[in-house]
Phi, psi and omega in degrees: 000131169273112195262007177082005180254013177297143181298140180274076187266343189236161179235141180227166176222145171239124181252114187107111188246038179271216186299325180273320188302319185287330176289321175296317179299318178299315180295322178292319179294323178300326179278003174105002182276140162283124191239120172269129179246126179235140174219152181292337172274117190308321185271351188294326181295321177293323175297319179300324179294318175297322178292321178296321178297319178297314182294335179300335176295328174300321181291329173294314179298328178278359178064035172267332176220168173263156178304321185290345178281341190299315180301323180292315182294310181296327178298343177278353182264130181229127175291140176240132186290319183232153183298321186294317178291327180299323185255003190304325181233025182283142172271337178213139177237126177257119177264129181220048182268185185304147181281069181224125187298317181298318179298310183296319177299320177299314180297313184291328173301318177292319177297320180303321182278324191264332182278157178302150185300336182265001186290141170284129177249109190241129178259140178269015180306143179256355184214333185282152182285133175299325180297323178289325176289317184290343179300341177277358187250149175281338180237071184293346183293345180257008180260132183209167173276135164223091186265107177275155182249133182291133351279126190296336179281350181243343180261121184285330187283141174225122179284138178234132181210145176268158160272175183297341182250003175290137181282147172304326179297323179295314180297317179300318184291324180291319179298316178295319180300312183292323171304314177300328179280357179082018179266173178252091176295129177246105192261121173271151178282337181204164176282153174199157184304126179077352181056218188264303191292317177293329178295320178294313181299314183283337174294316178294316179296320180301312180297314181296315177293327178292321177297321174299314180298327178281351181078022181286318179200157177282164177301322180298315181290325178291318175299320178298319178295319180293312181298329183264009181217267189297328181293338178276335178274324188301318181300334184267314190249346189066196180272311185287326176298316178296321179297317179298318182294318183286333180108119182295332176294323176294317182294324179295322178293319178296315180301320180300324181279320194261329192304318183294342184263351179288155183297135176231021179303143187255022176209190180298142178297153182300323180295329178285314177305313183297320179296313184293315183295337179263010178084005180270077189264005172129191188301327185298330180256002179086003181205129172215238168285341172241163168270140184228132163264165180299322178294320177294321177295316179299319180293320178299316176297321179296314179298318177302310184292326178295322176289321176298320176299315181298318178294320181291323180293324183268344184259099185284349177286345178284000000 
């Protein structure tokens, strides 16, 4: 258990206090960091600290911290009025601003000037190239991907990837840092569009949405199939472990038969286009592939978090 009593020897900064930023800040504070939080909206950092305090209760439920640790952990979080003061003495900076290249480049140009020369500058981008972001910096060797997954305080995996000018020492330091925070660093050898987790997720979504569009099955039936089959094996075996158990010779035969018929569309699936163009953009507006009331949305989020808490509580390797 990370009990919140690690010595506060290090300083970190989180830039961007939205859905991801407060969770990243909570995890850094849980690992003993004093964390400065800055957001372009002046009051947002204080809101993020309140959200982190609320999320800390999930970590109590997951038996990662004790209830009595919450004031100590949250006490390590400090709002910062300006970016420069937030990062002035930081050893690591986590960027979690809007997924917009111009915005991120602007932030990293400022980080490059204001943070100590040895500070790790880490982007939470899920799709943009680290090389494009680091192009704004005079010292791109210290810039890398550290892509956390929502909700970051409950999901252990964090993707790590270098740009072409990122130093090996930077990647080693990021891996060590995440290990110390109790996360699962997943280190890629190079950057690529979507990196690893989104590529896997969107490959499955492309096929599933294409099946809806072809009229093969409804979204409800496809989700039922996933929840009742592969979603039950993946937490235990992953993809390659399951393939080994089933037999790679069997999988090769299936690929020979099936691969040519899998979706290869090079844009959004037709079912997704139709939903968005008709205003059915998801739970926030009450309609996506499902119909949602506010209570149904809240209940779905609660069920998701309860299951993530259960997994975190029972998986001691996290």
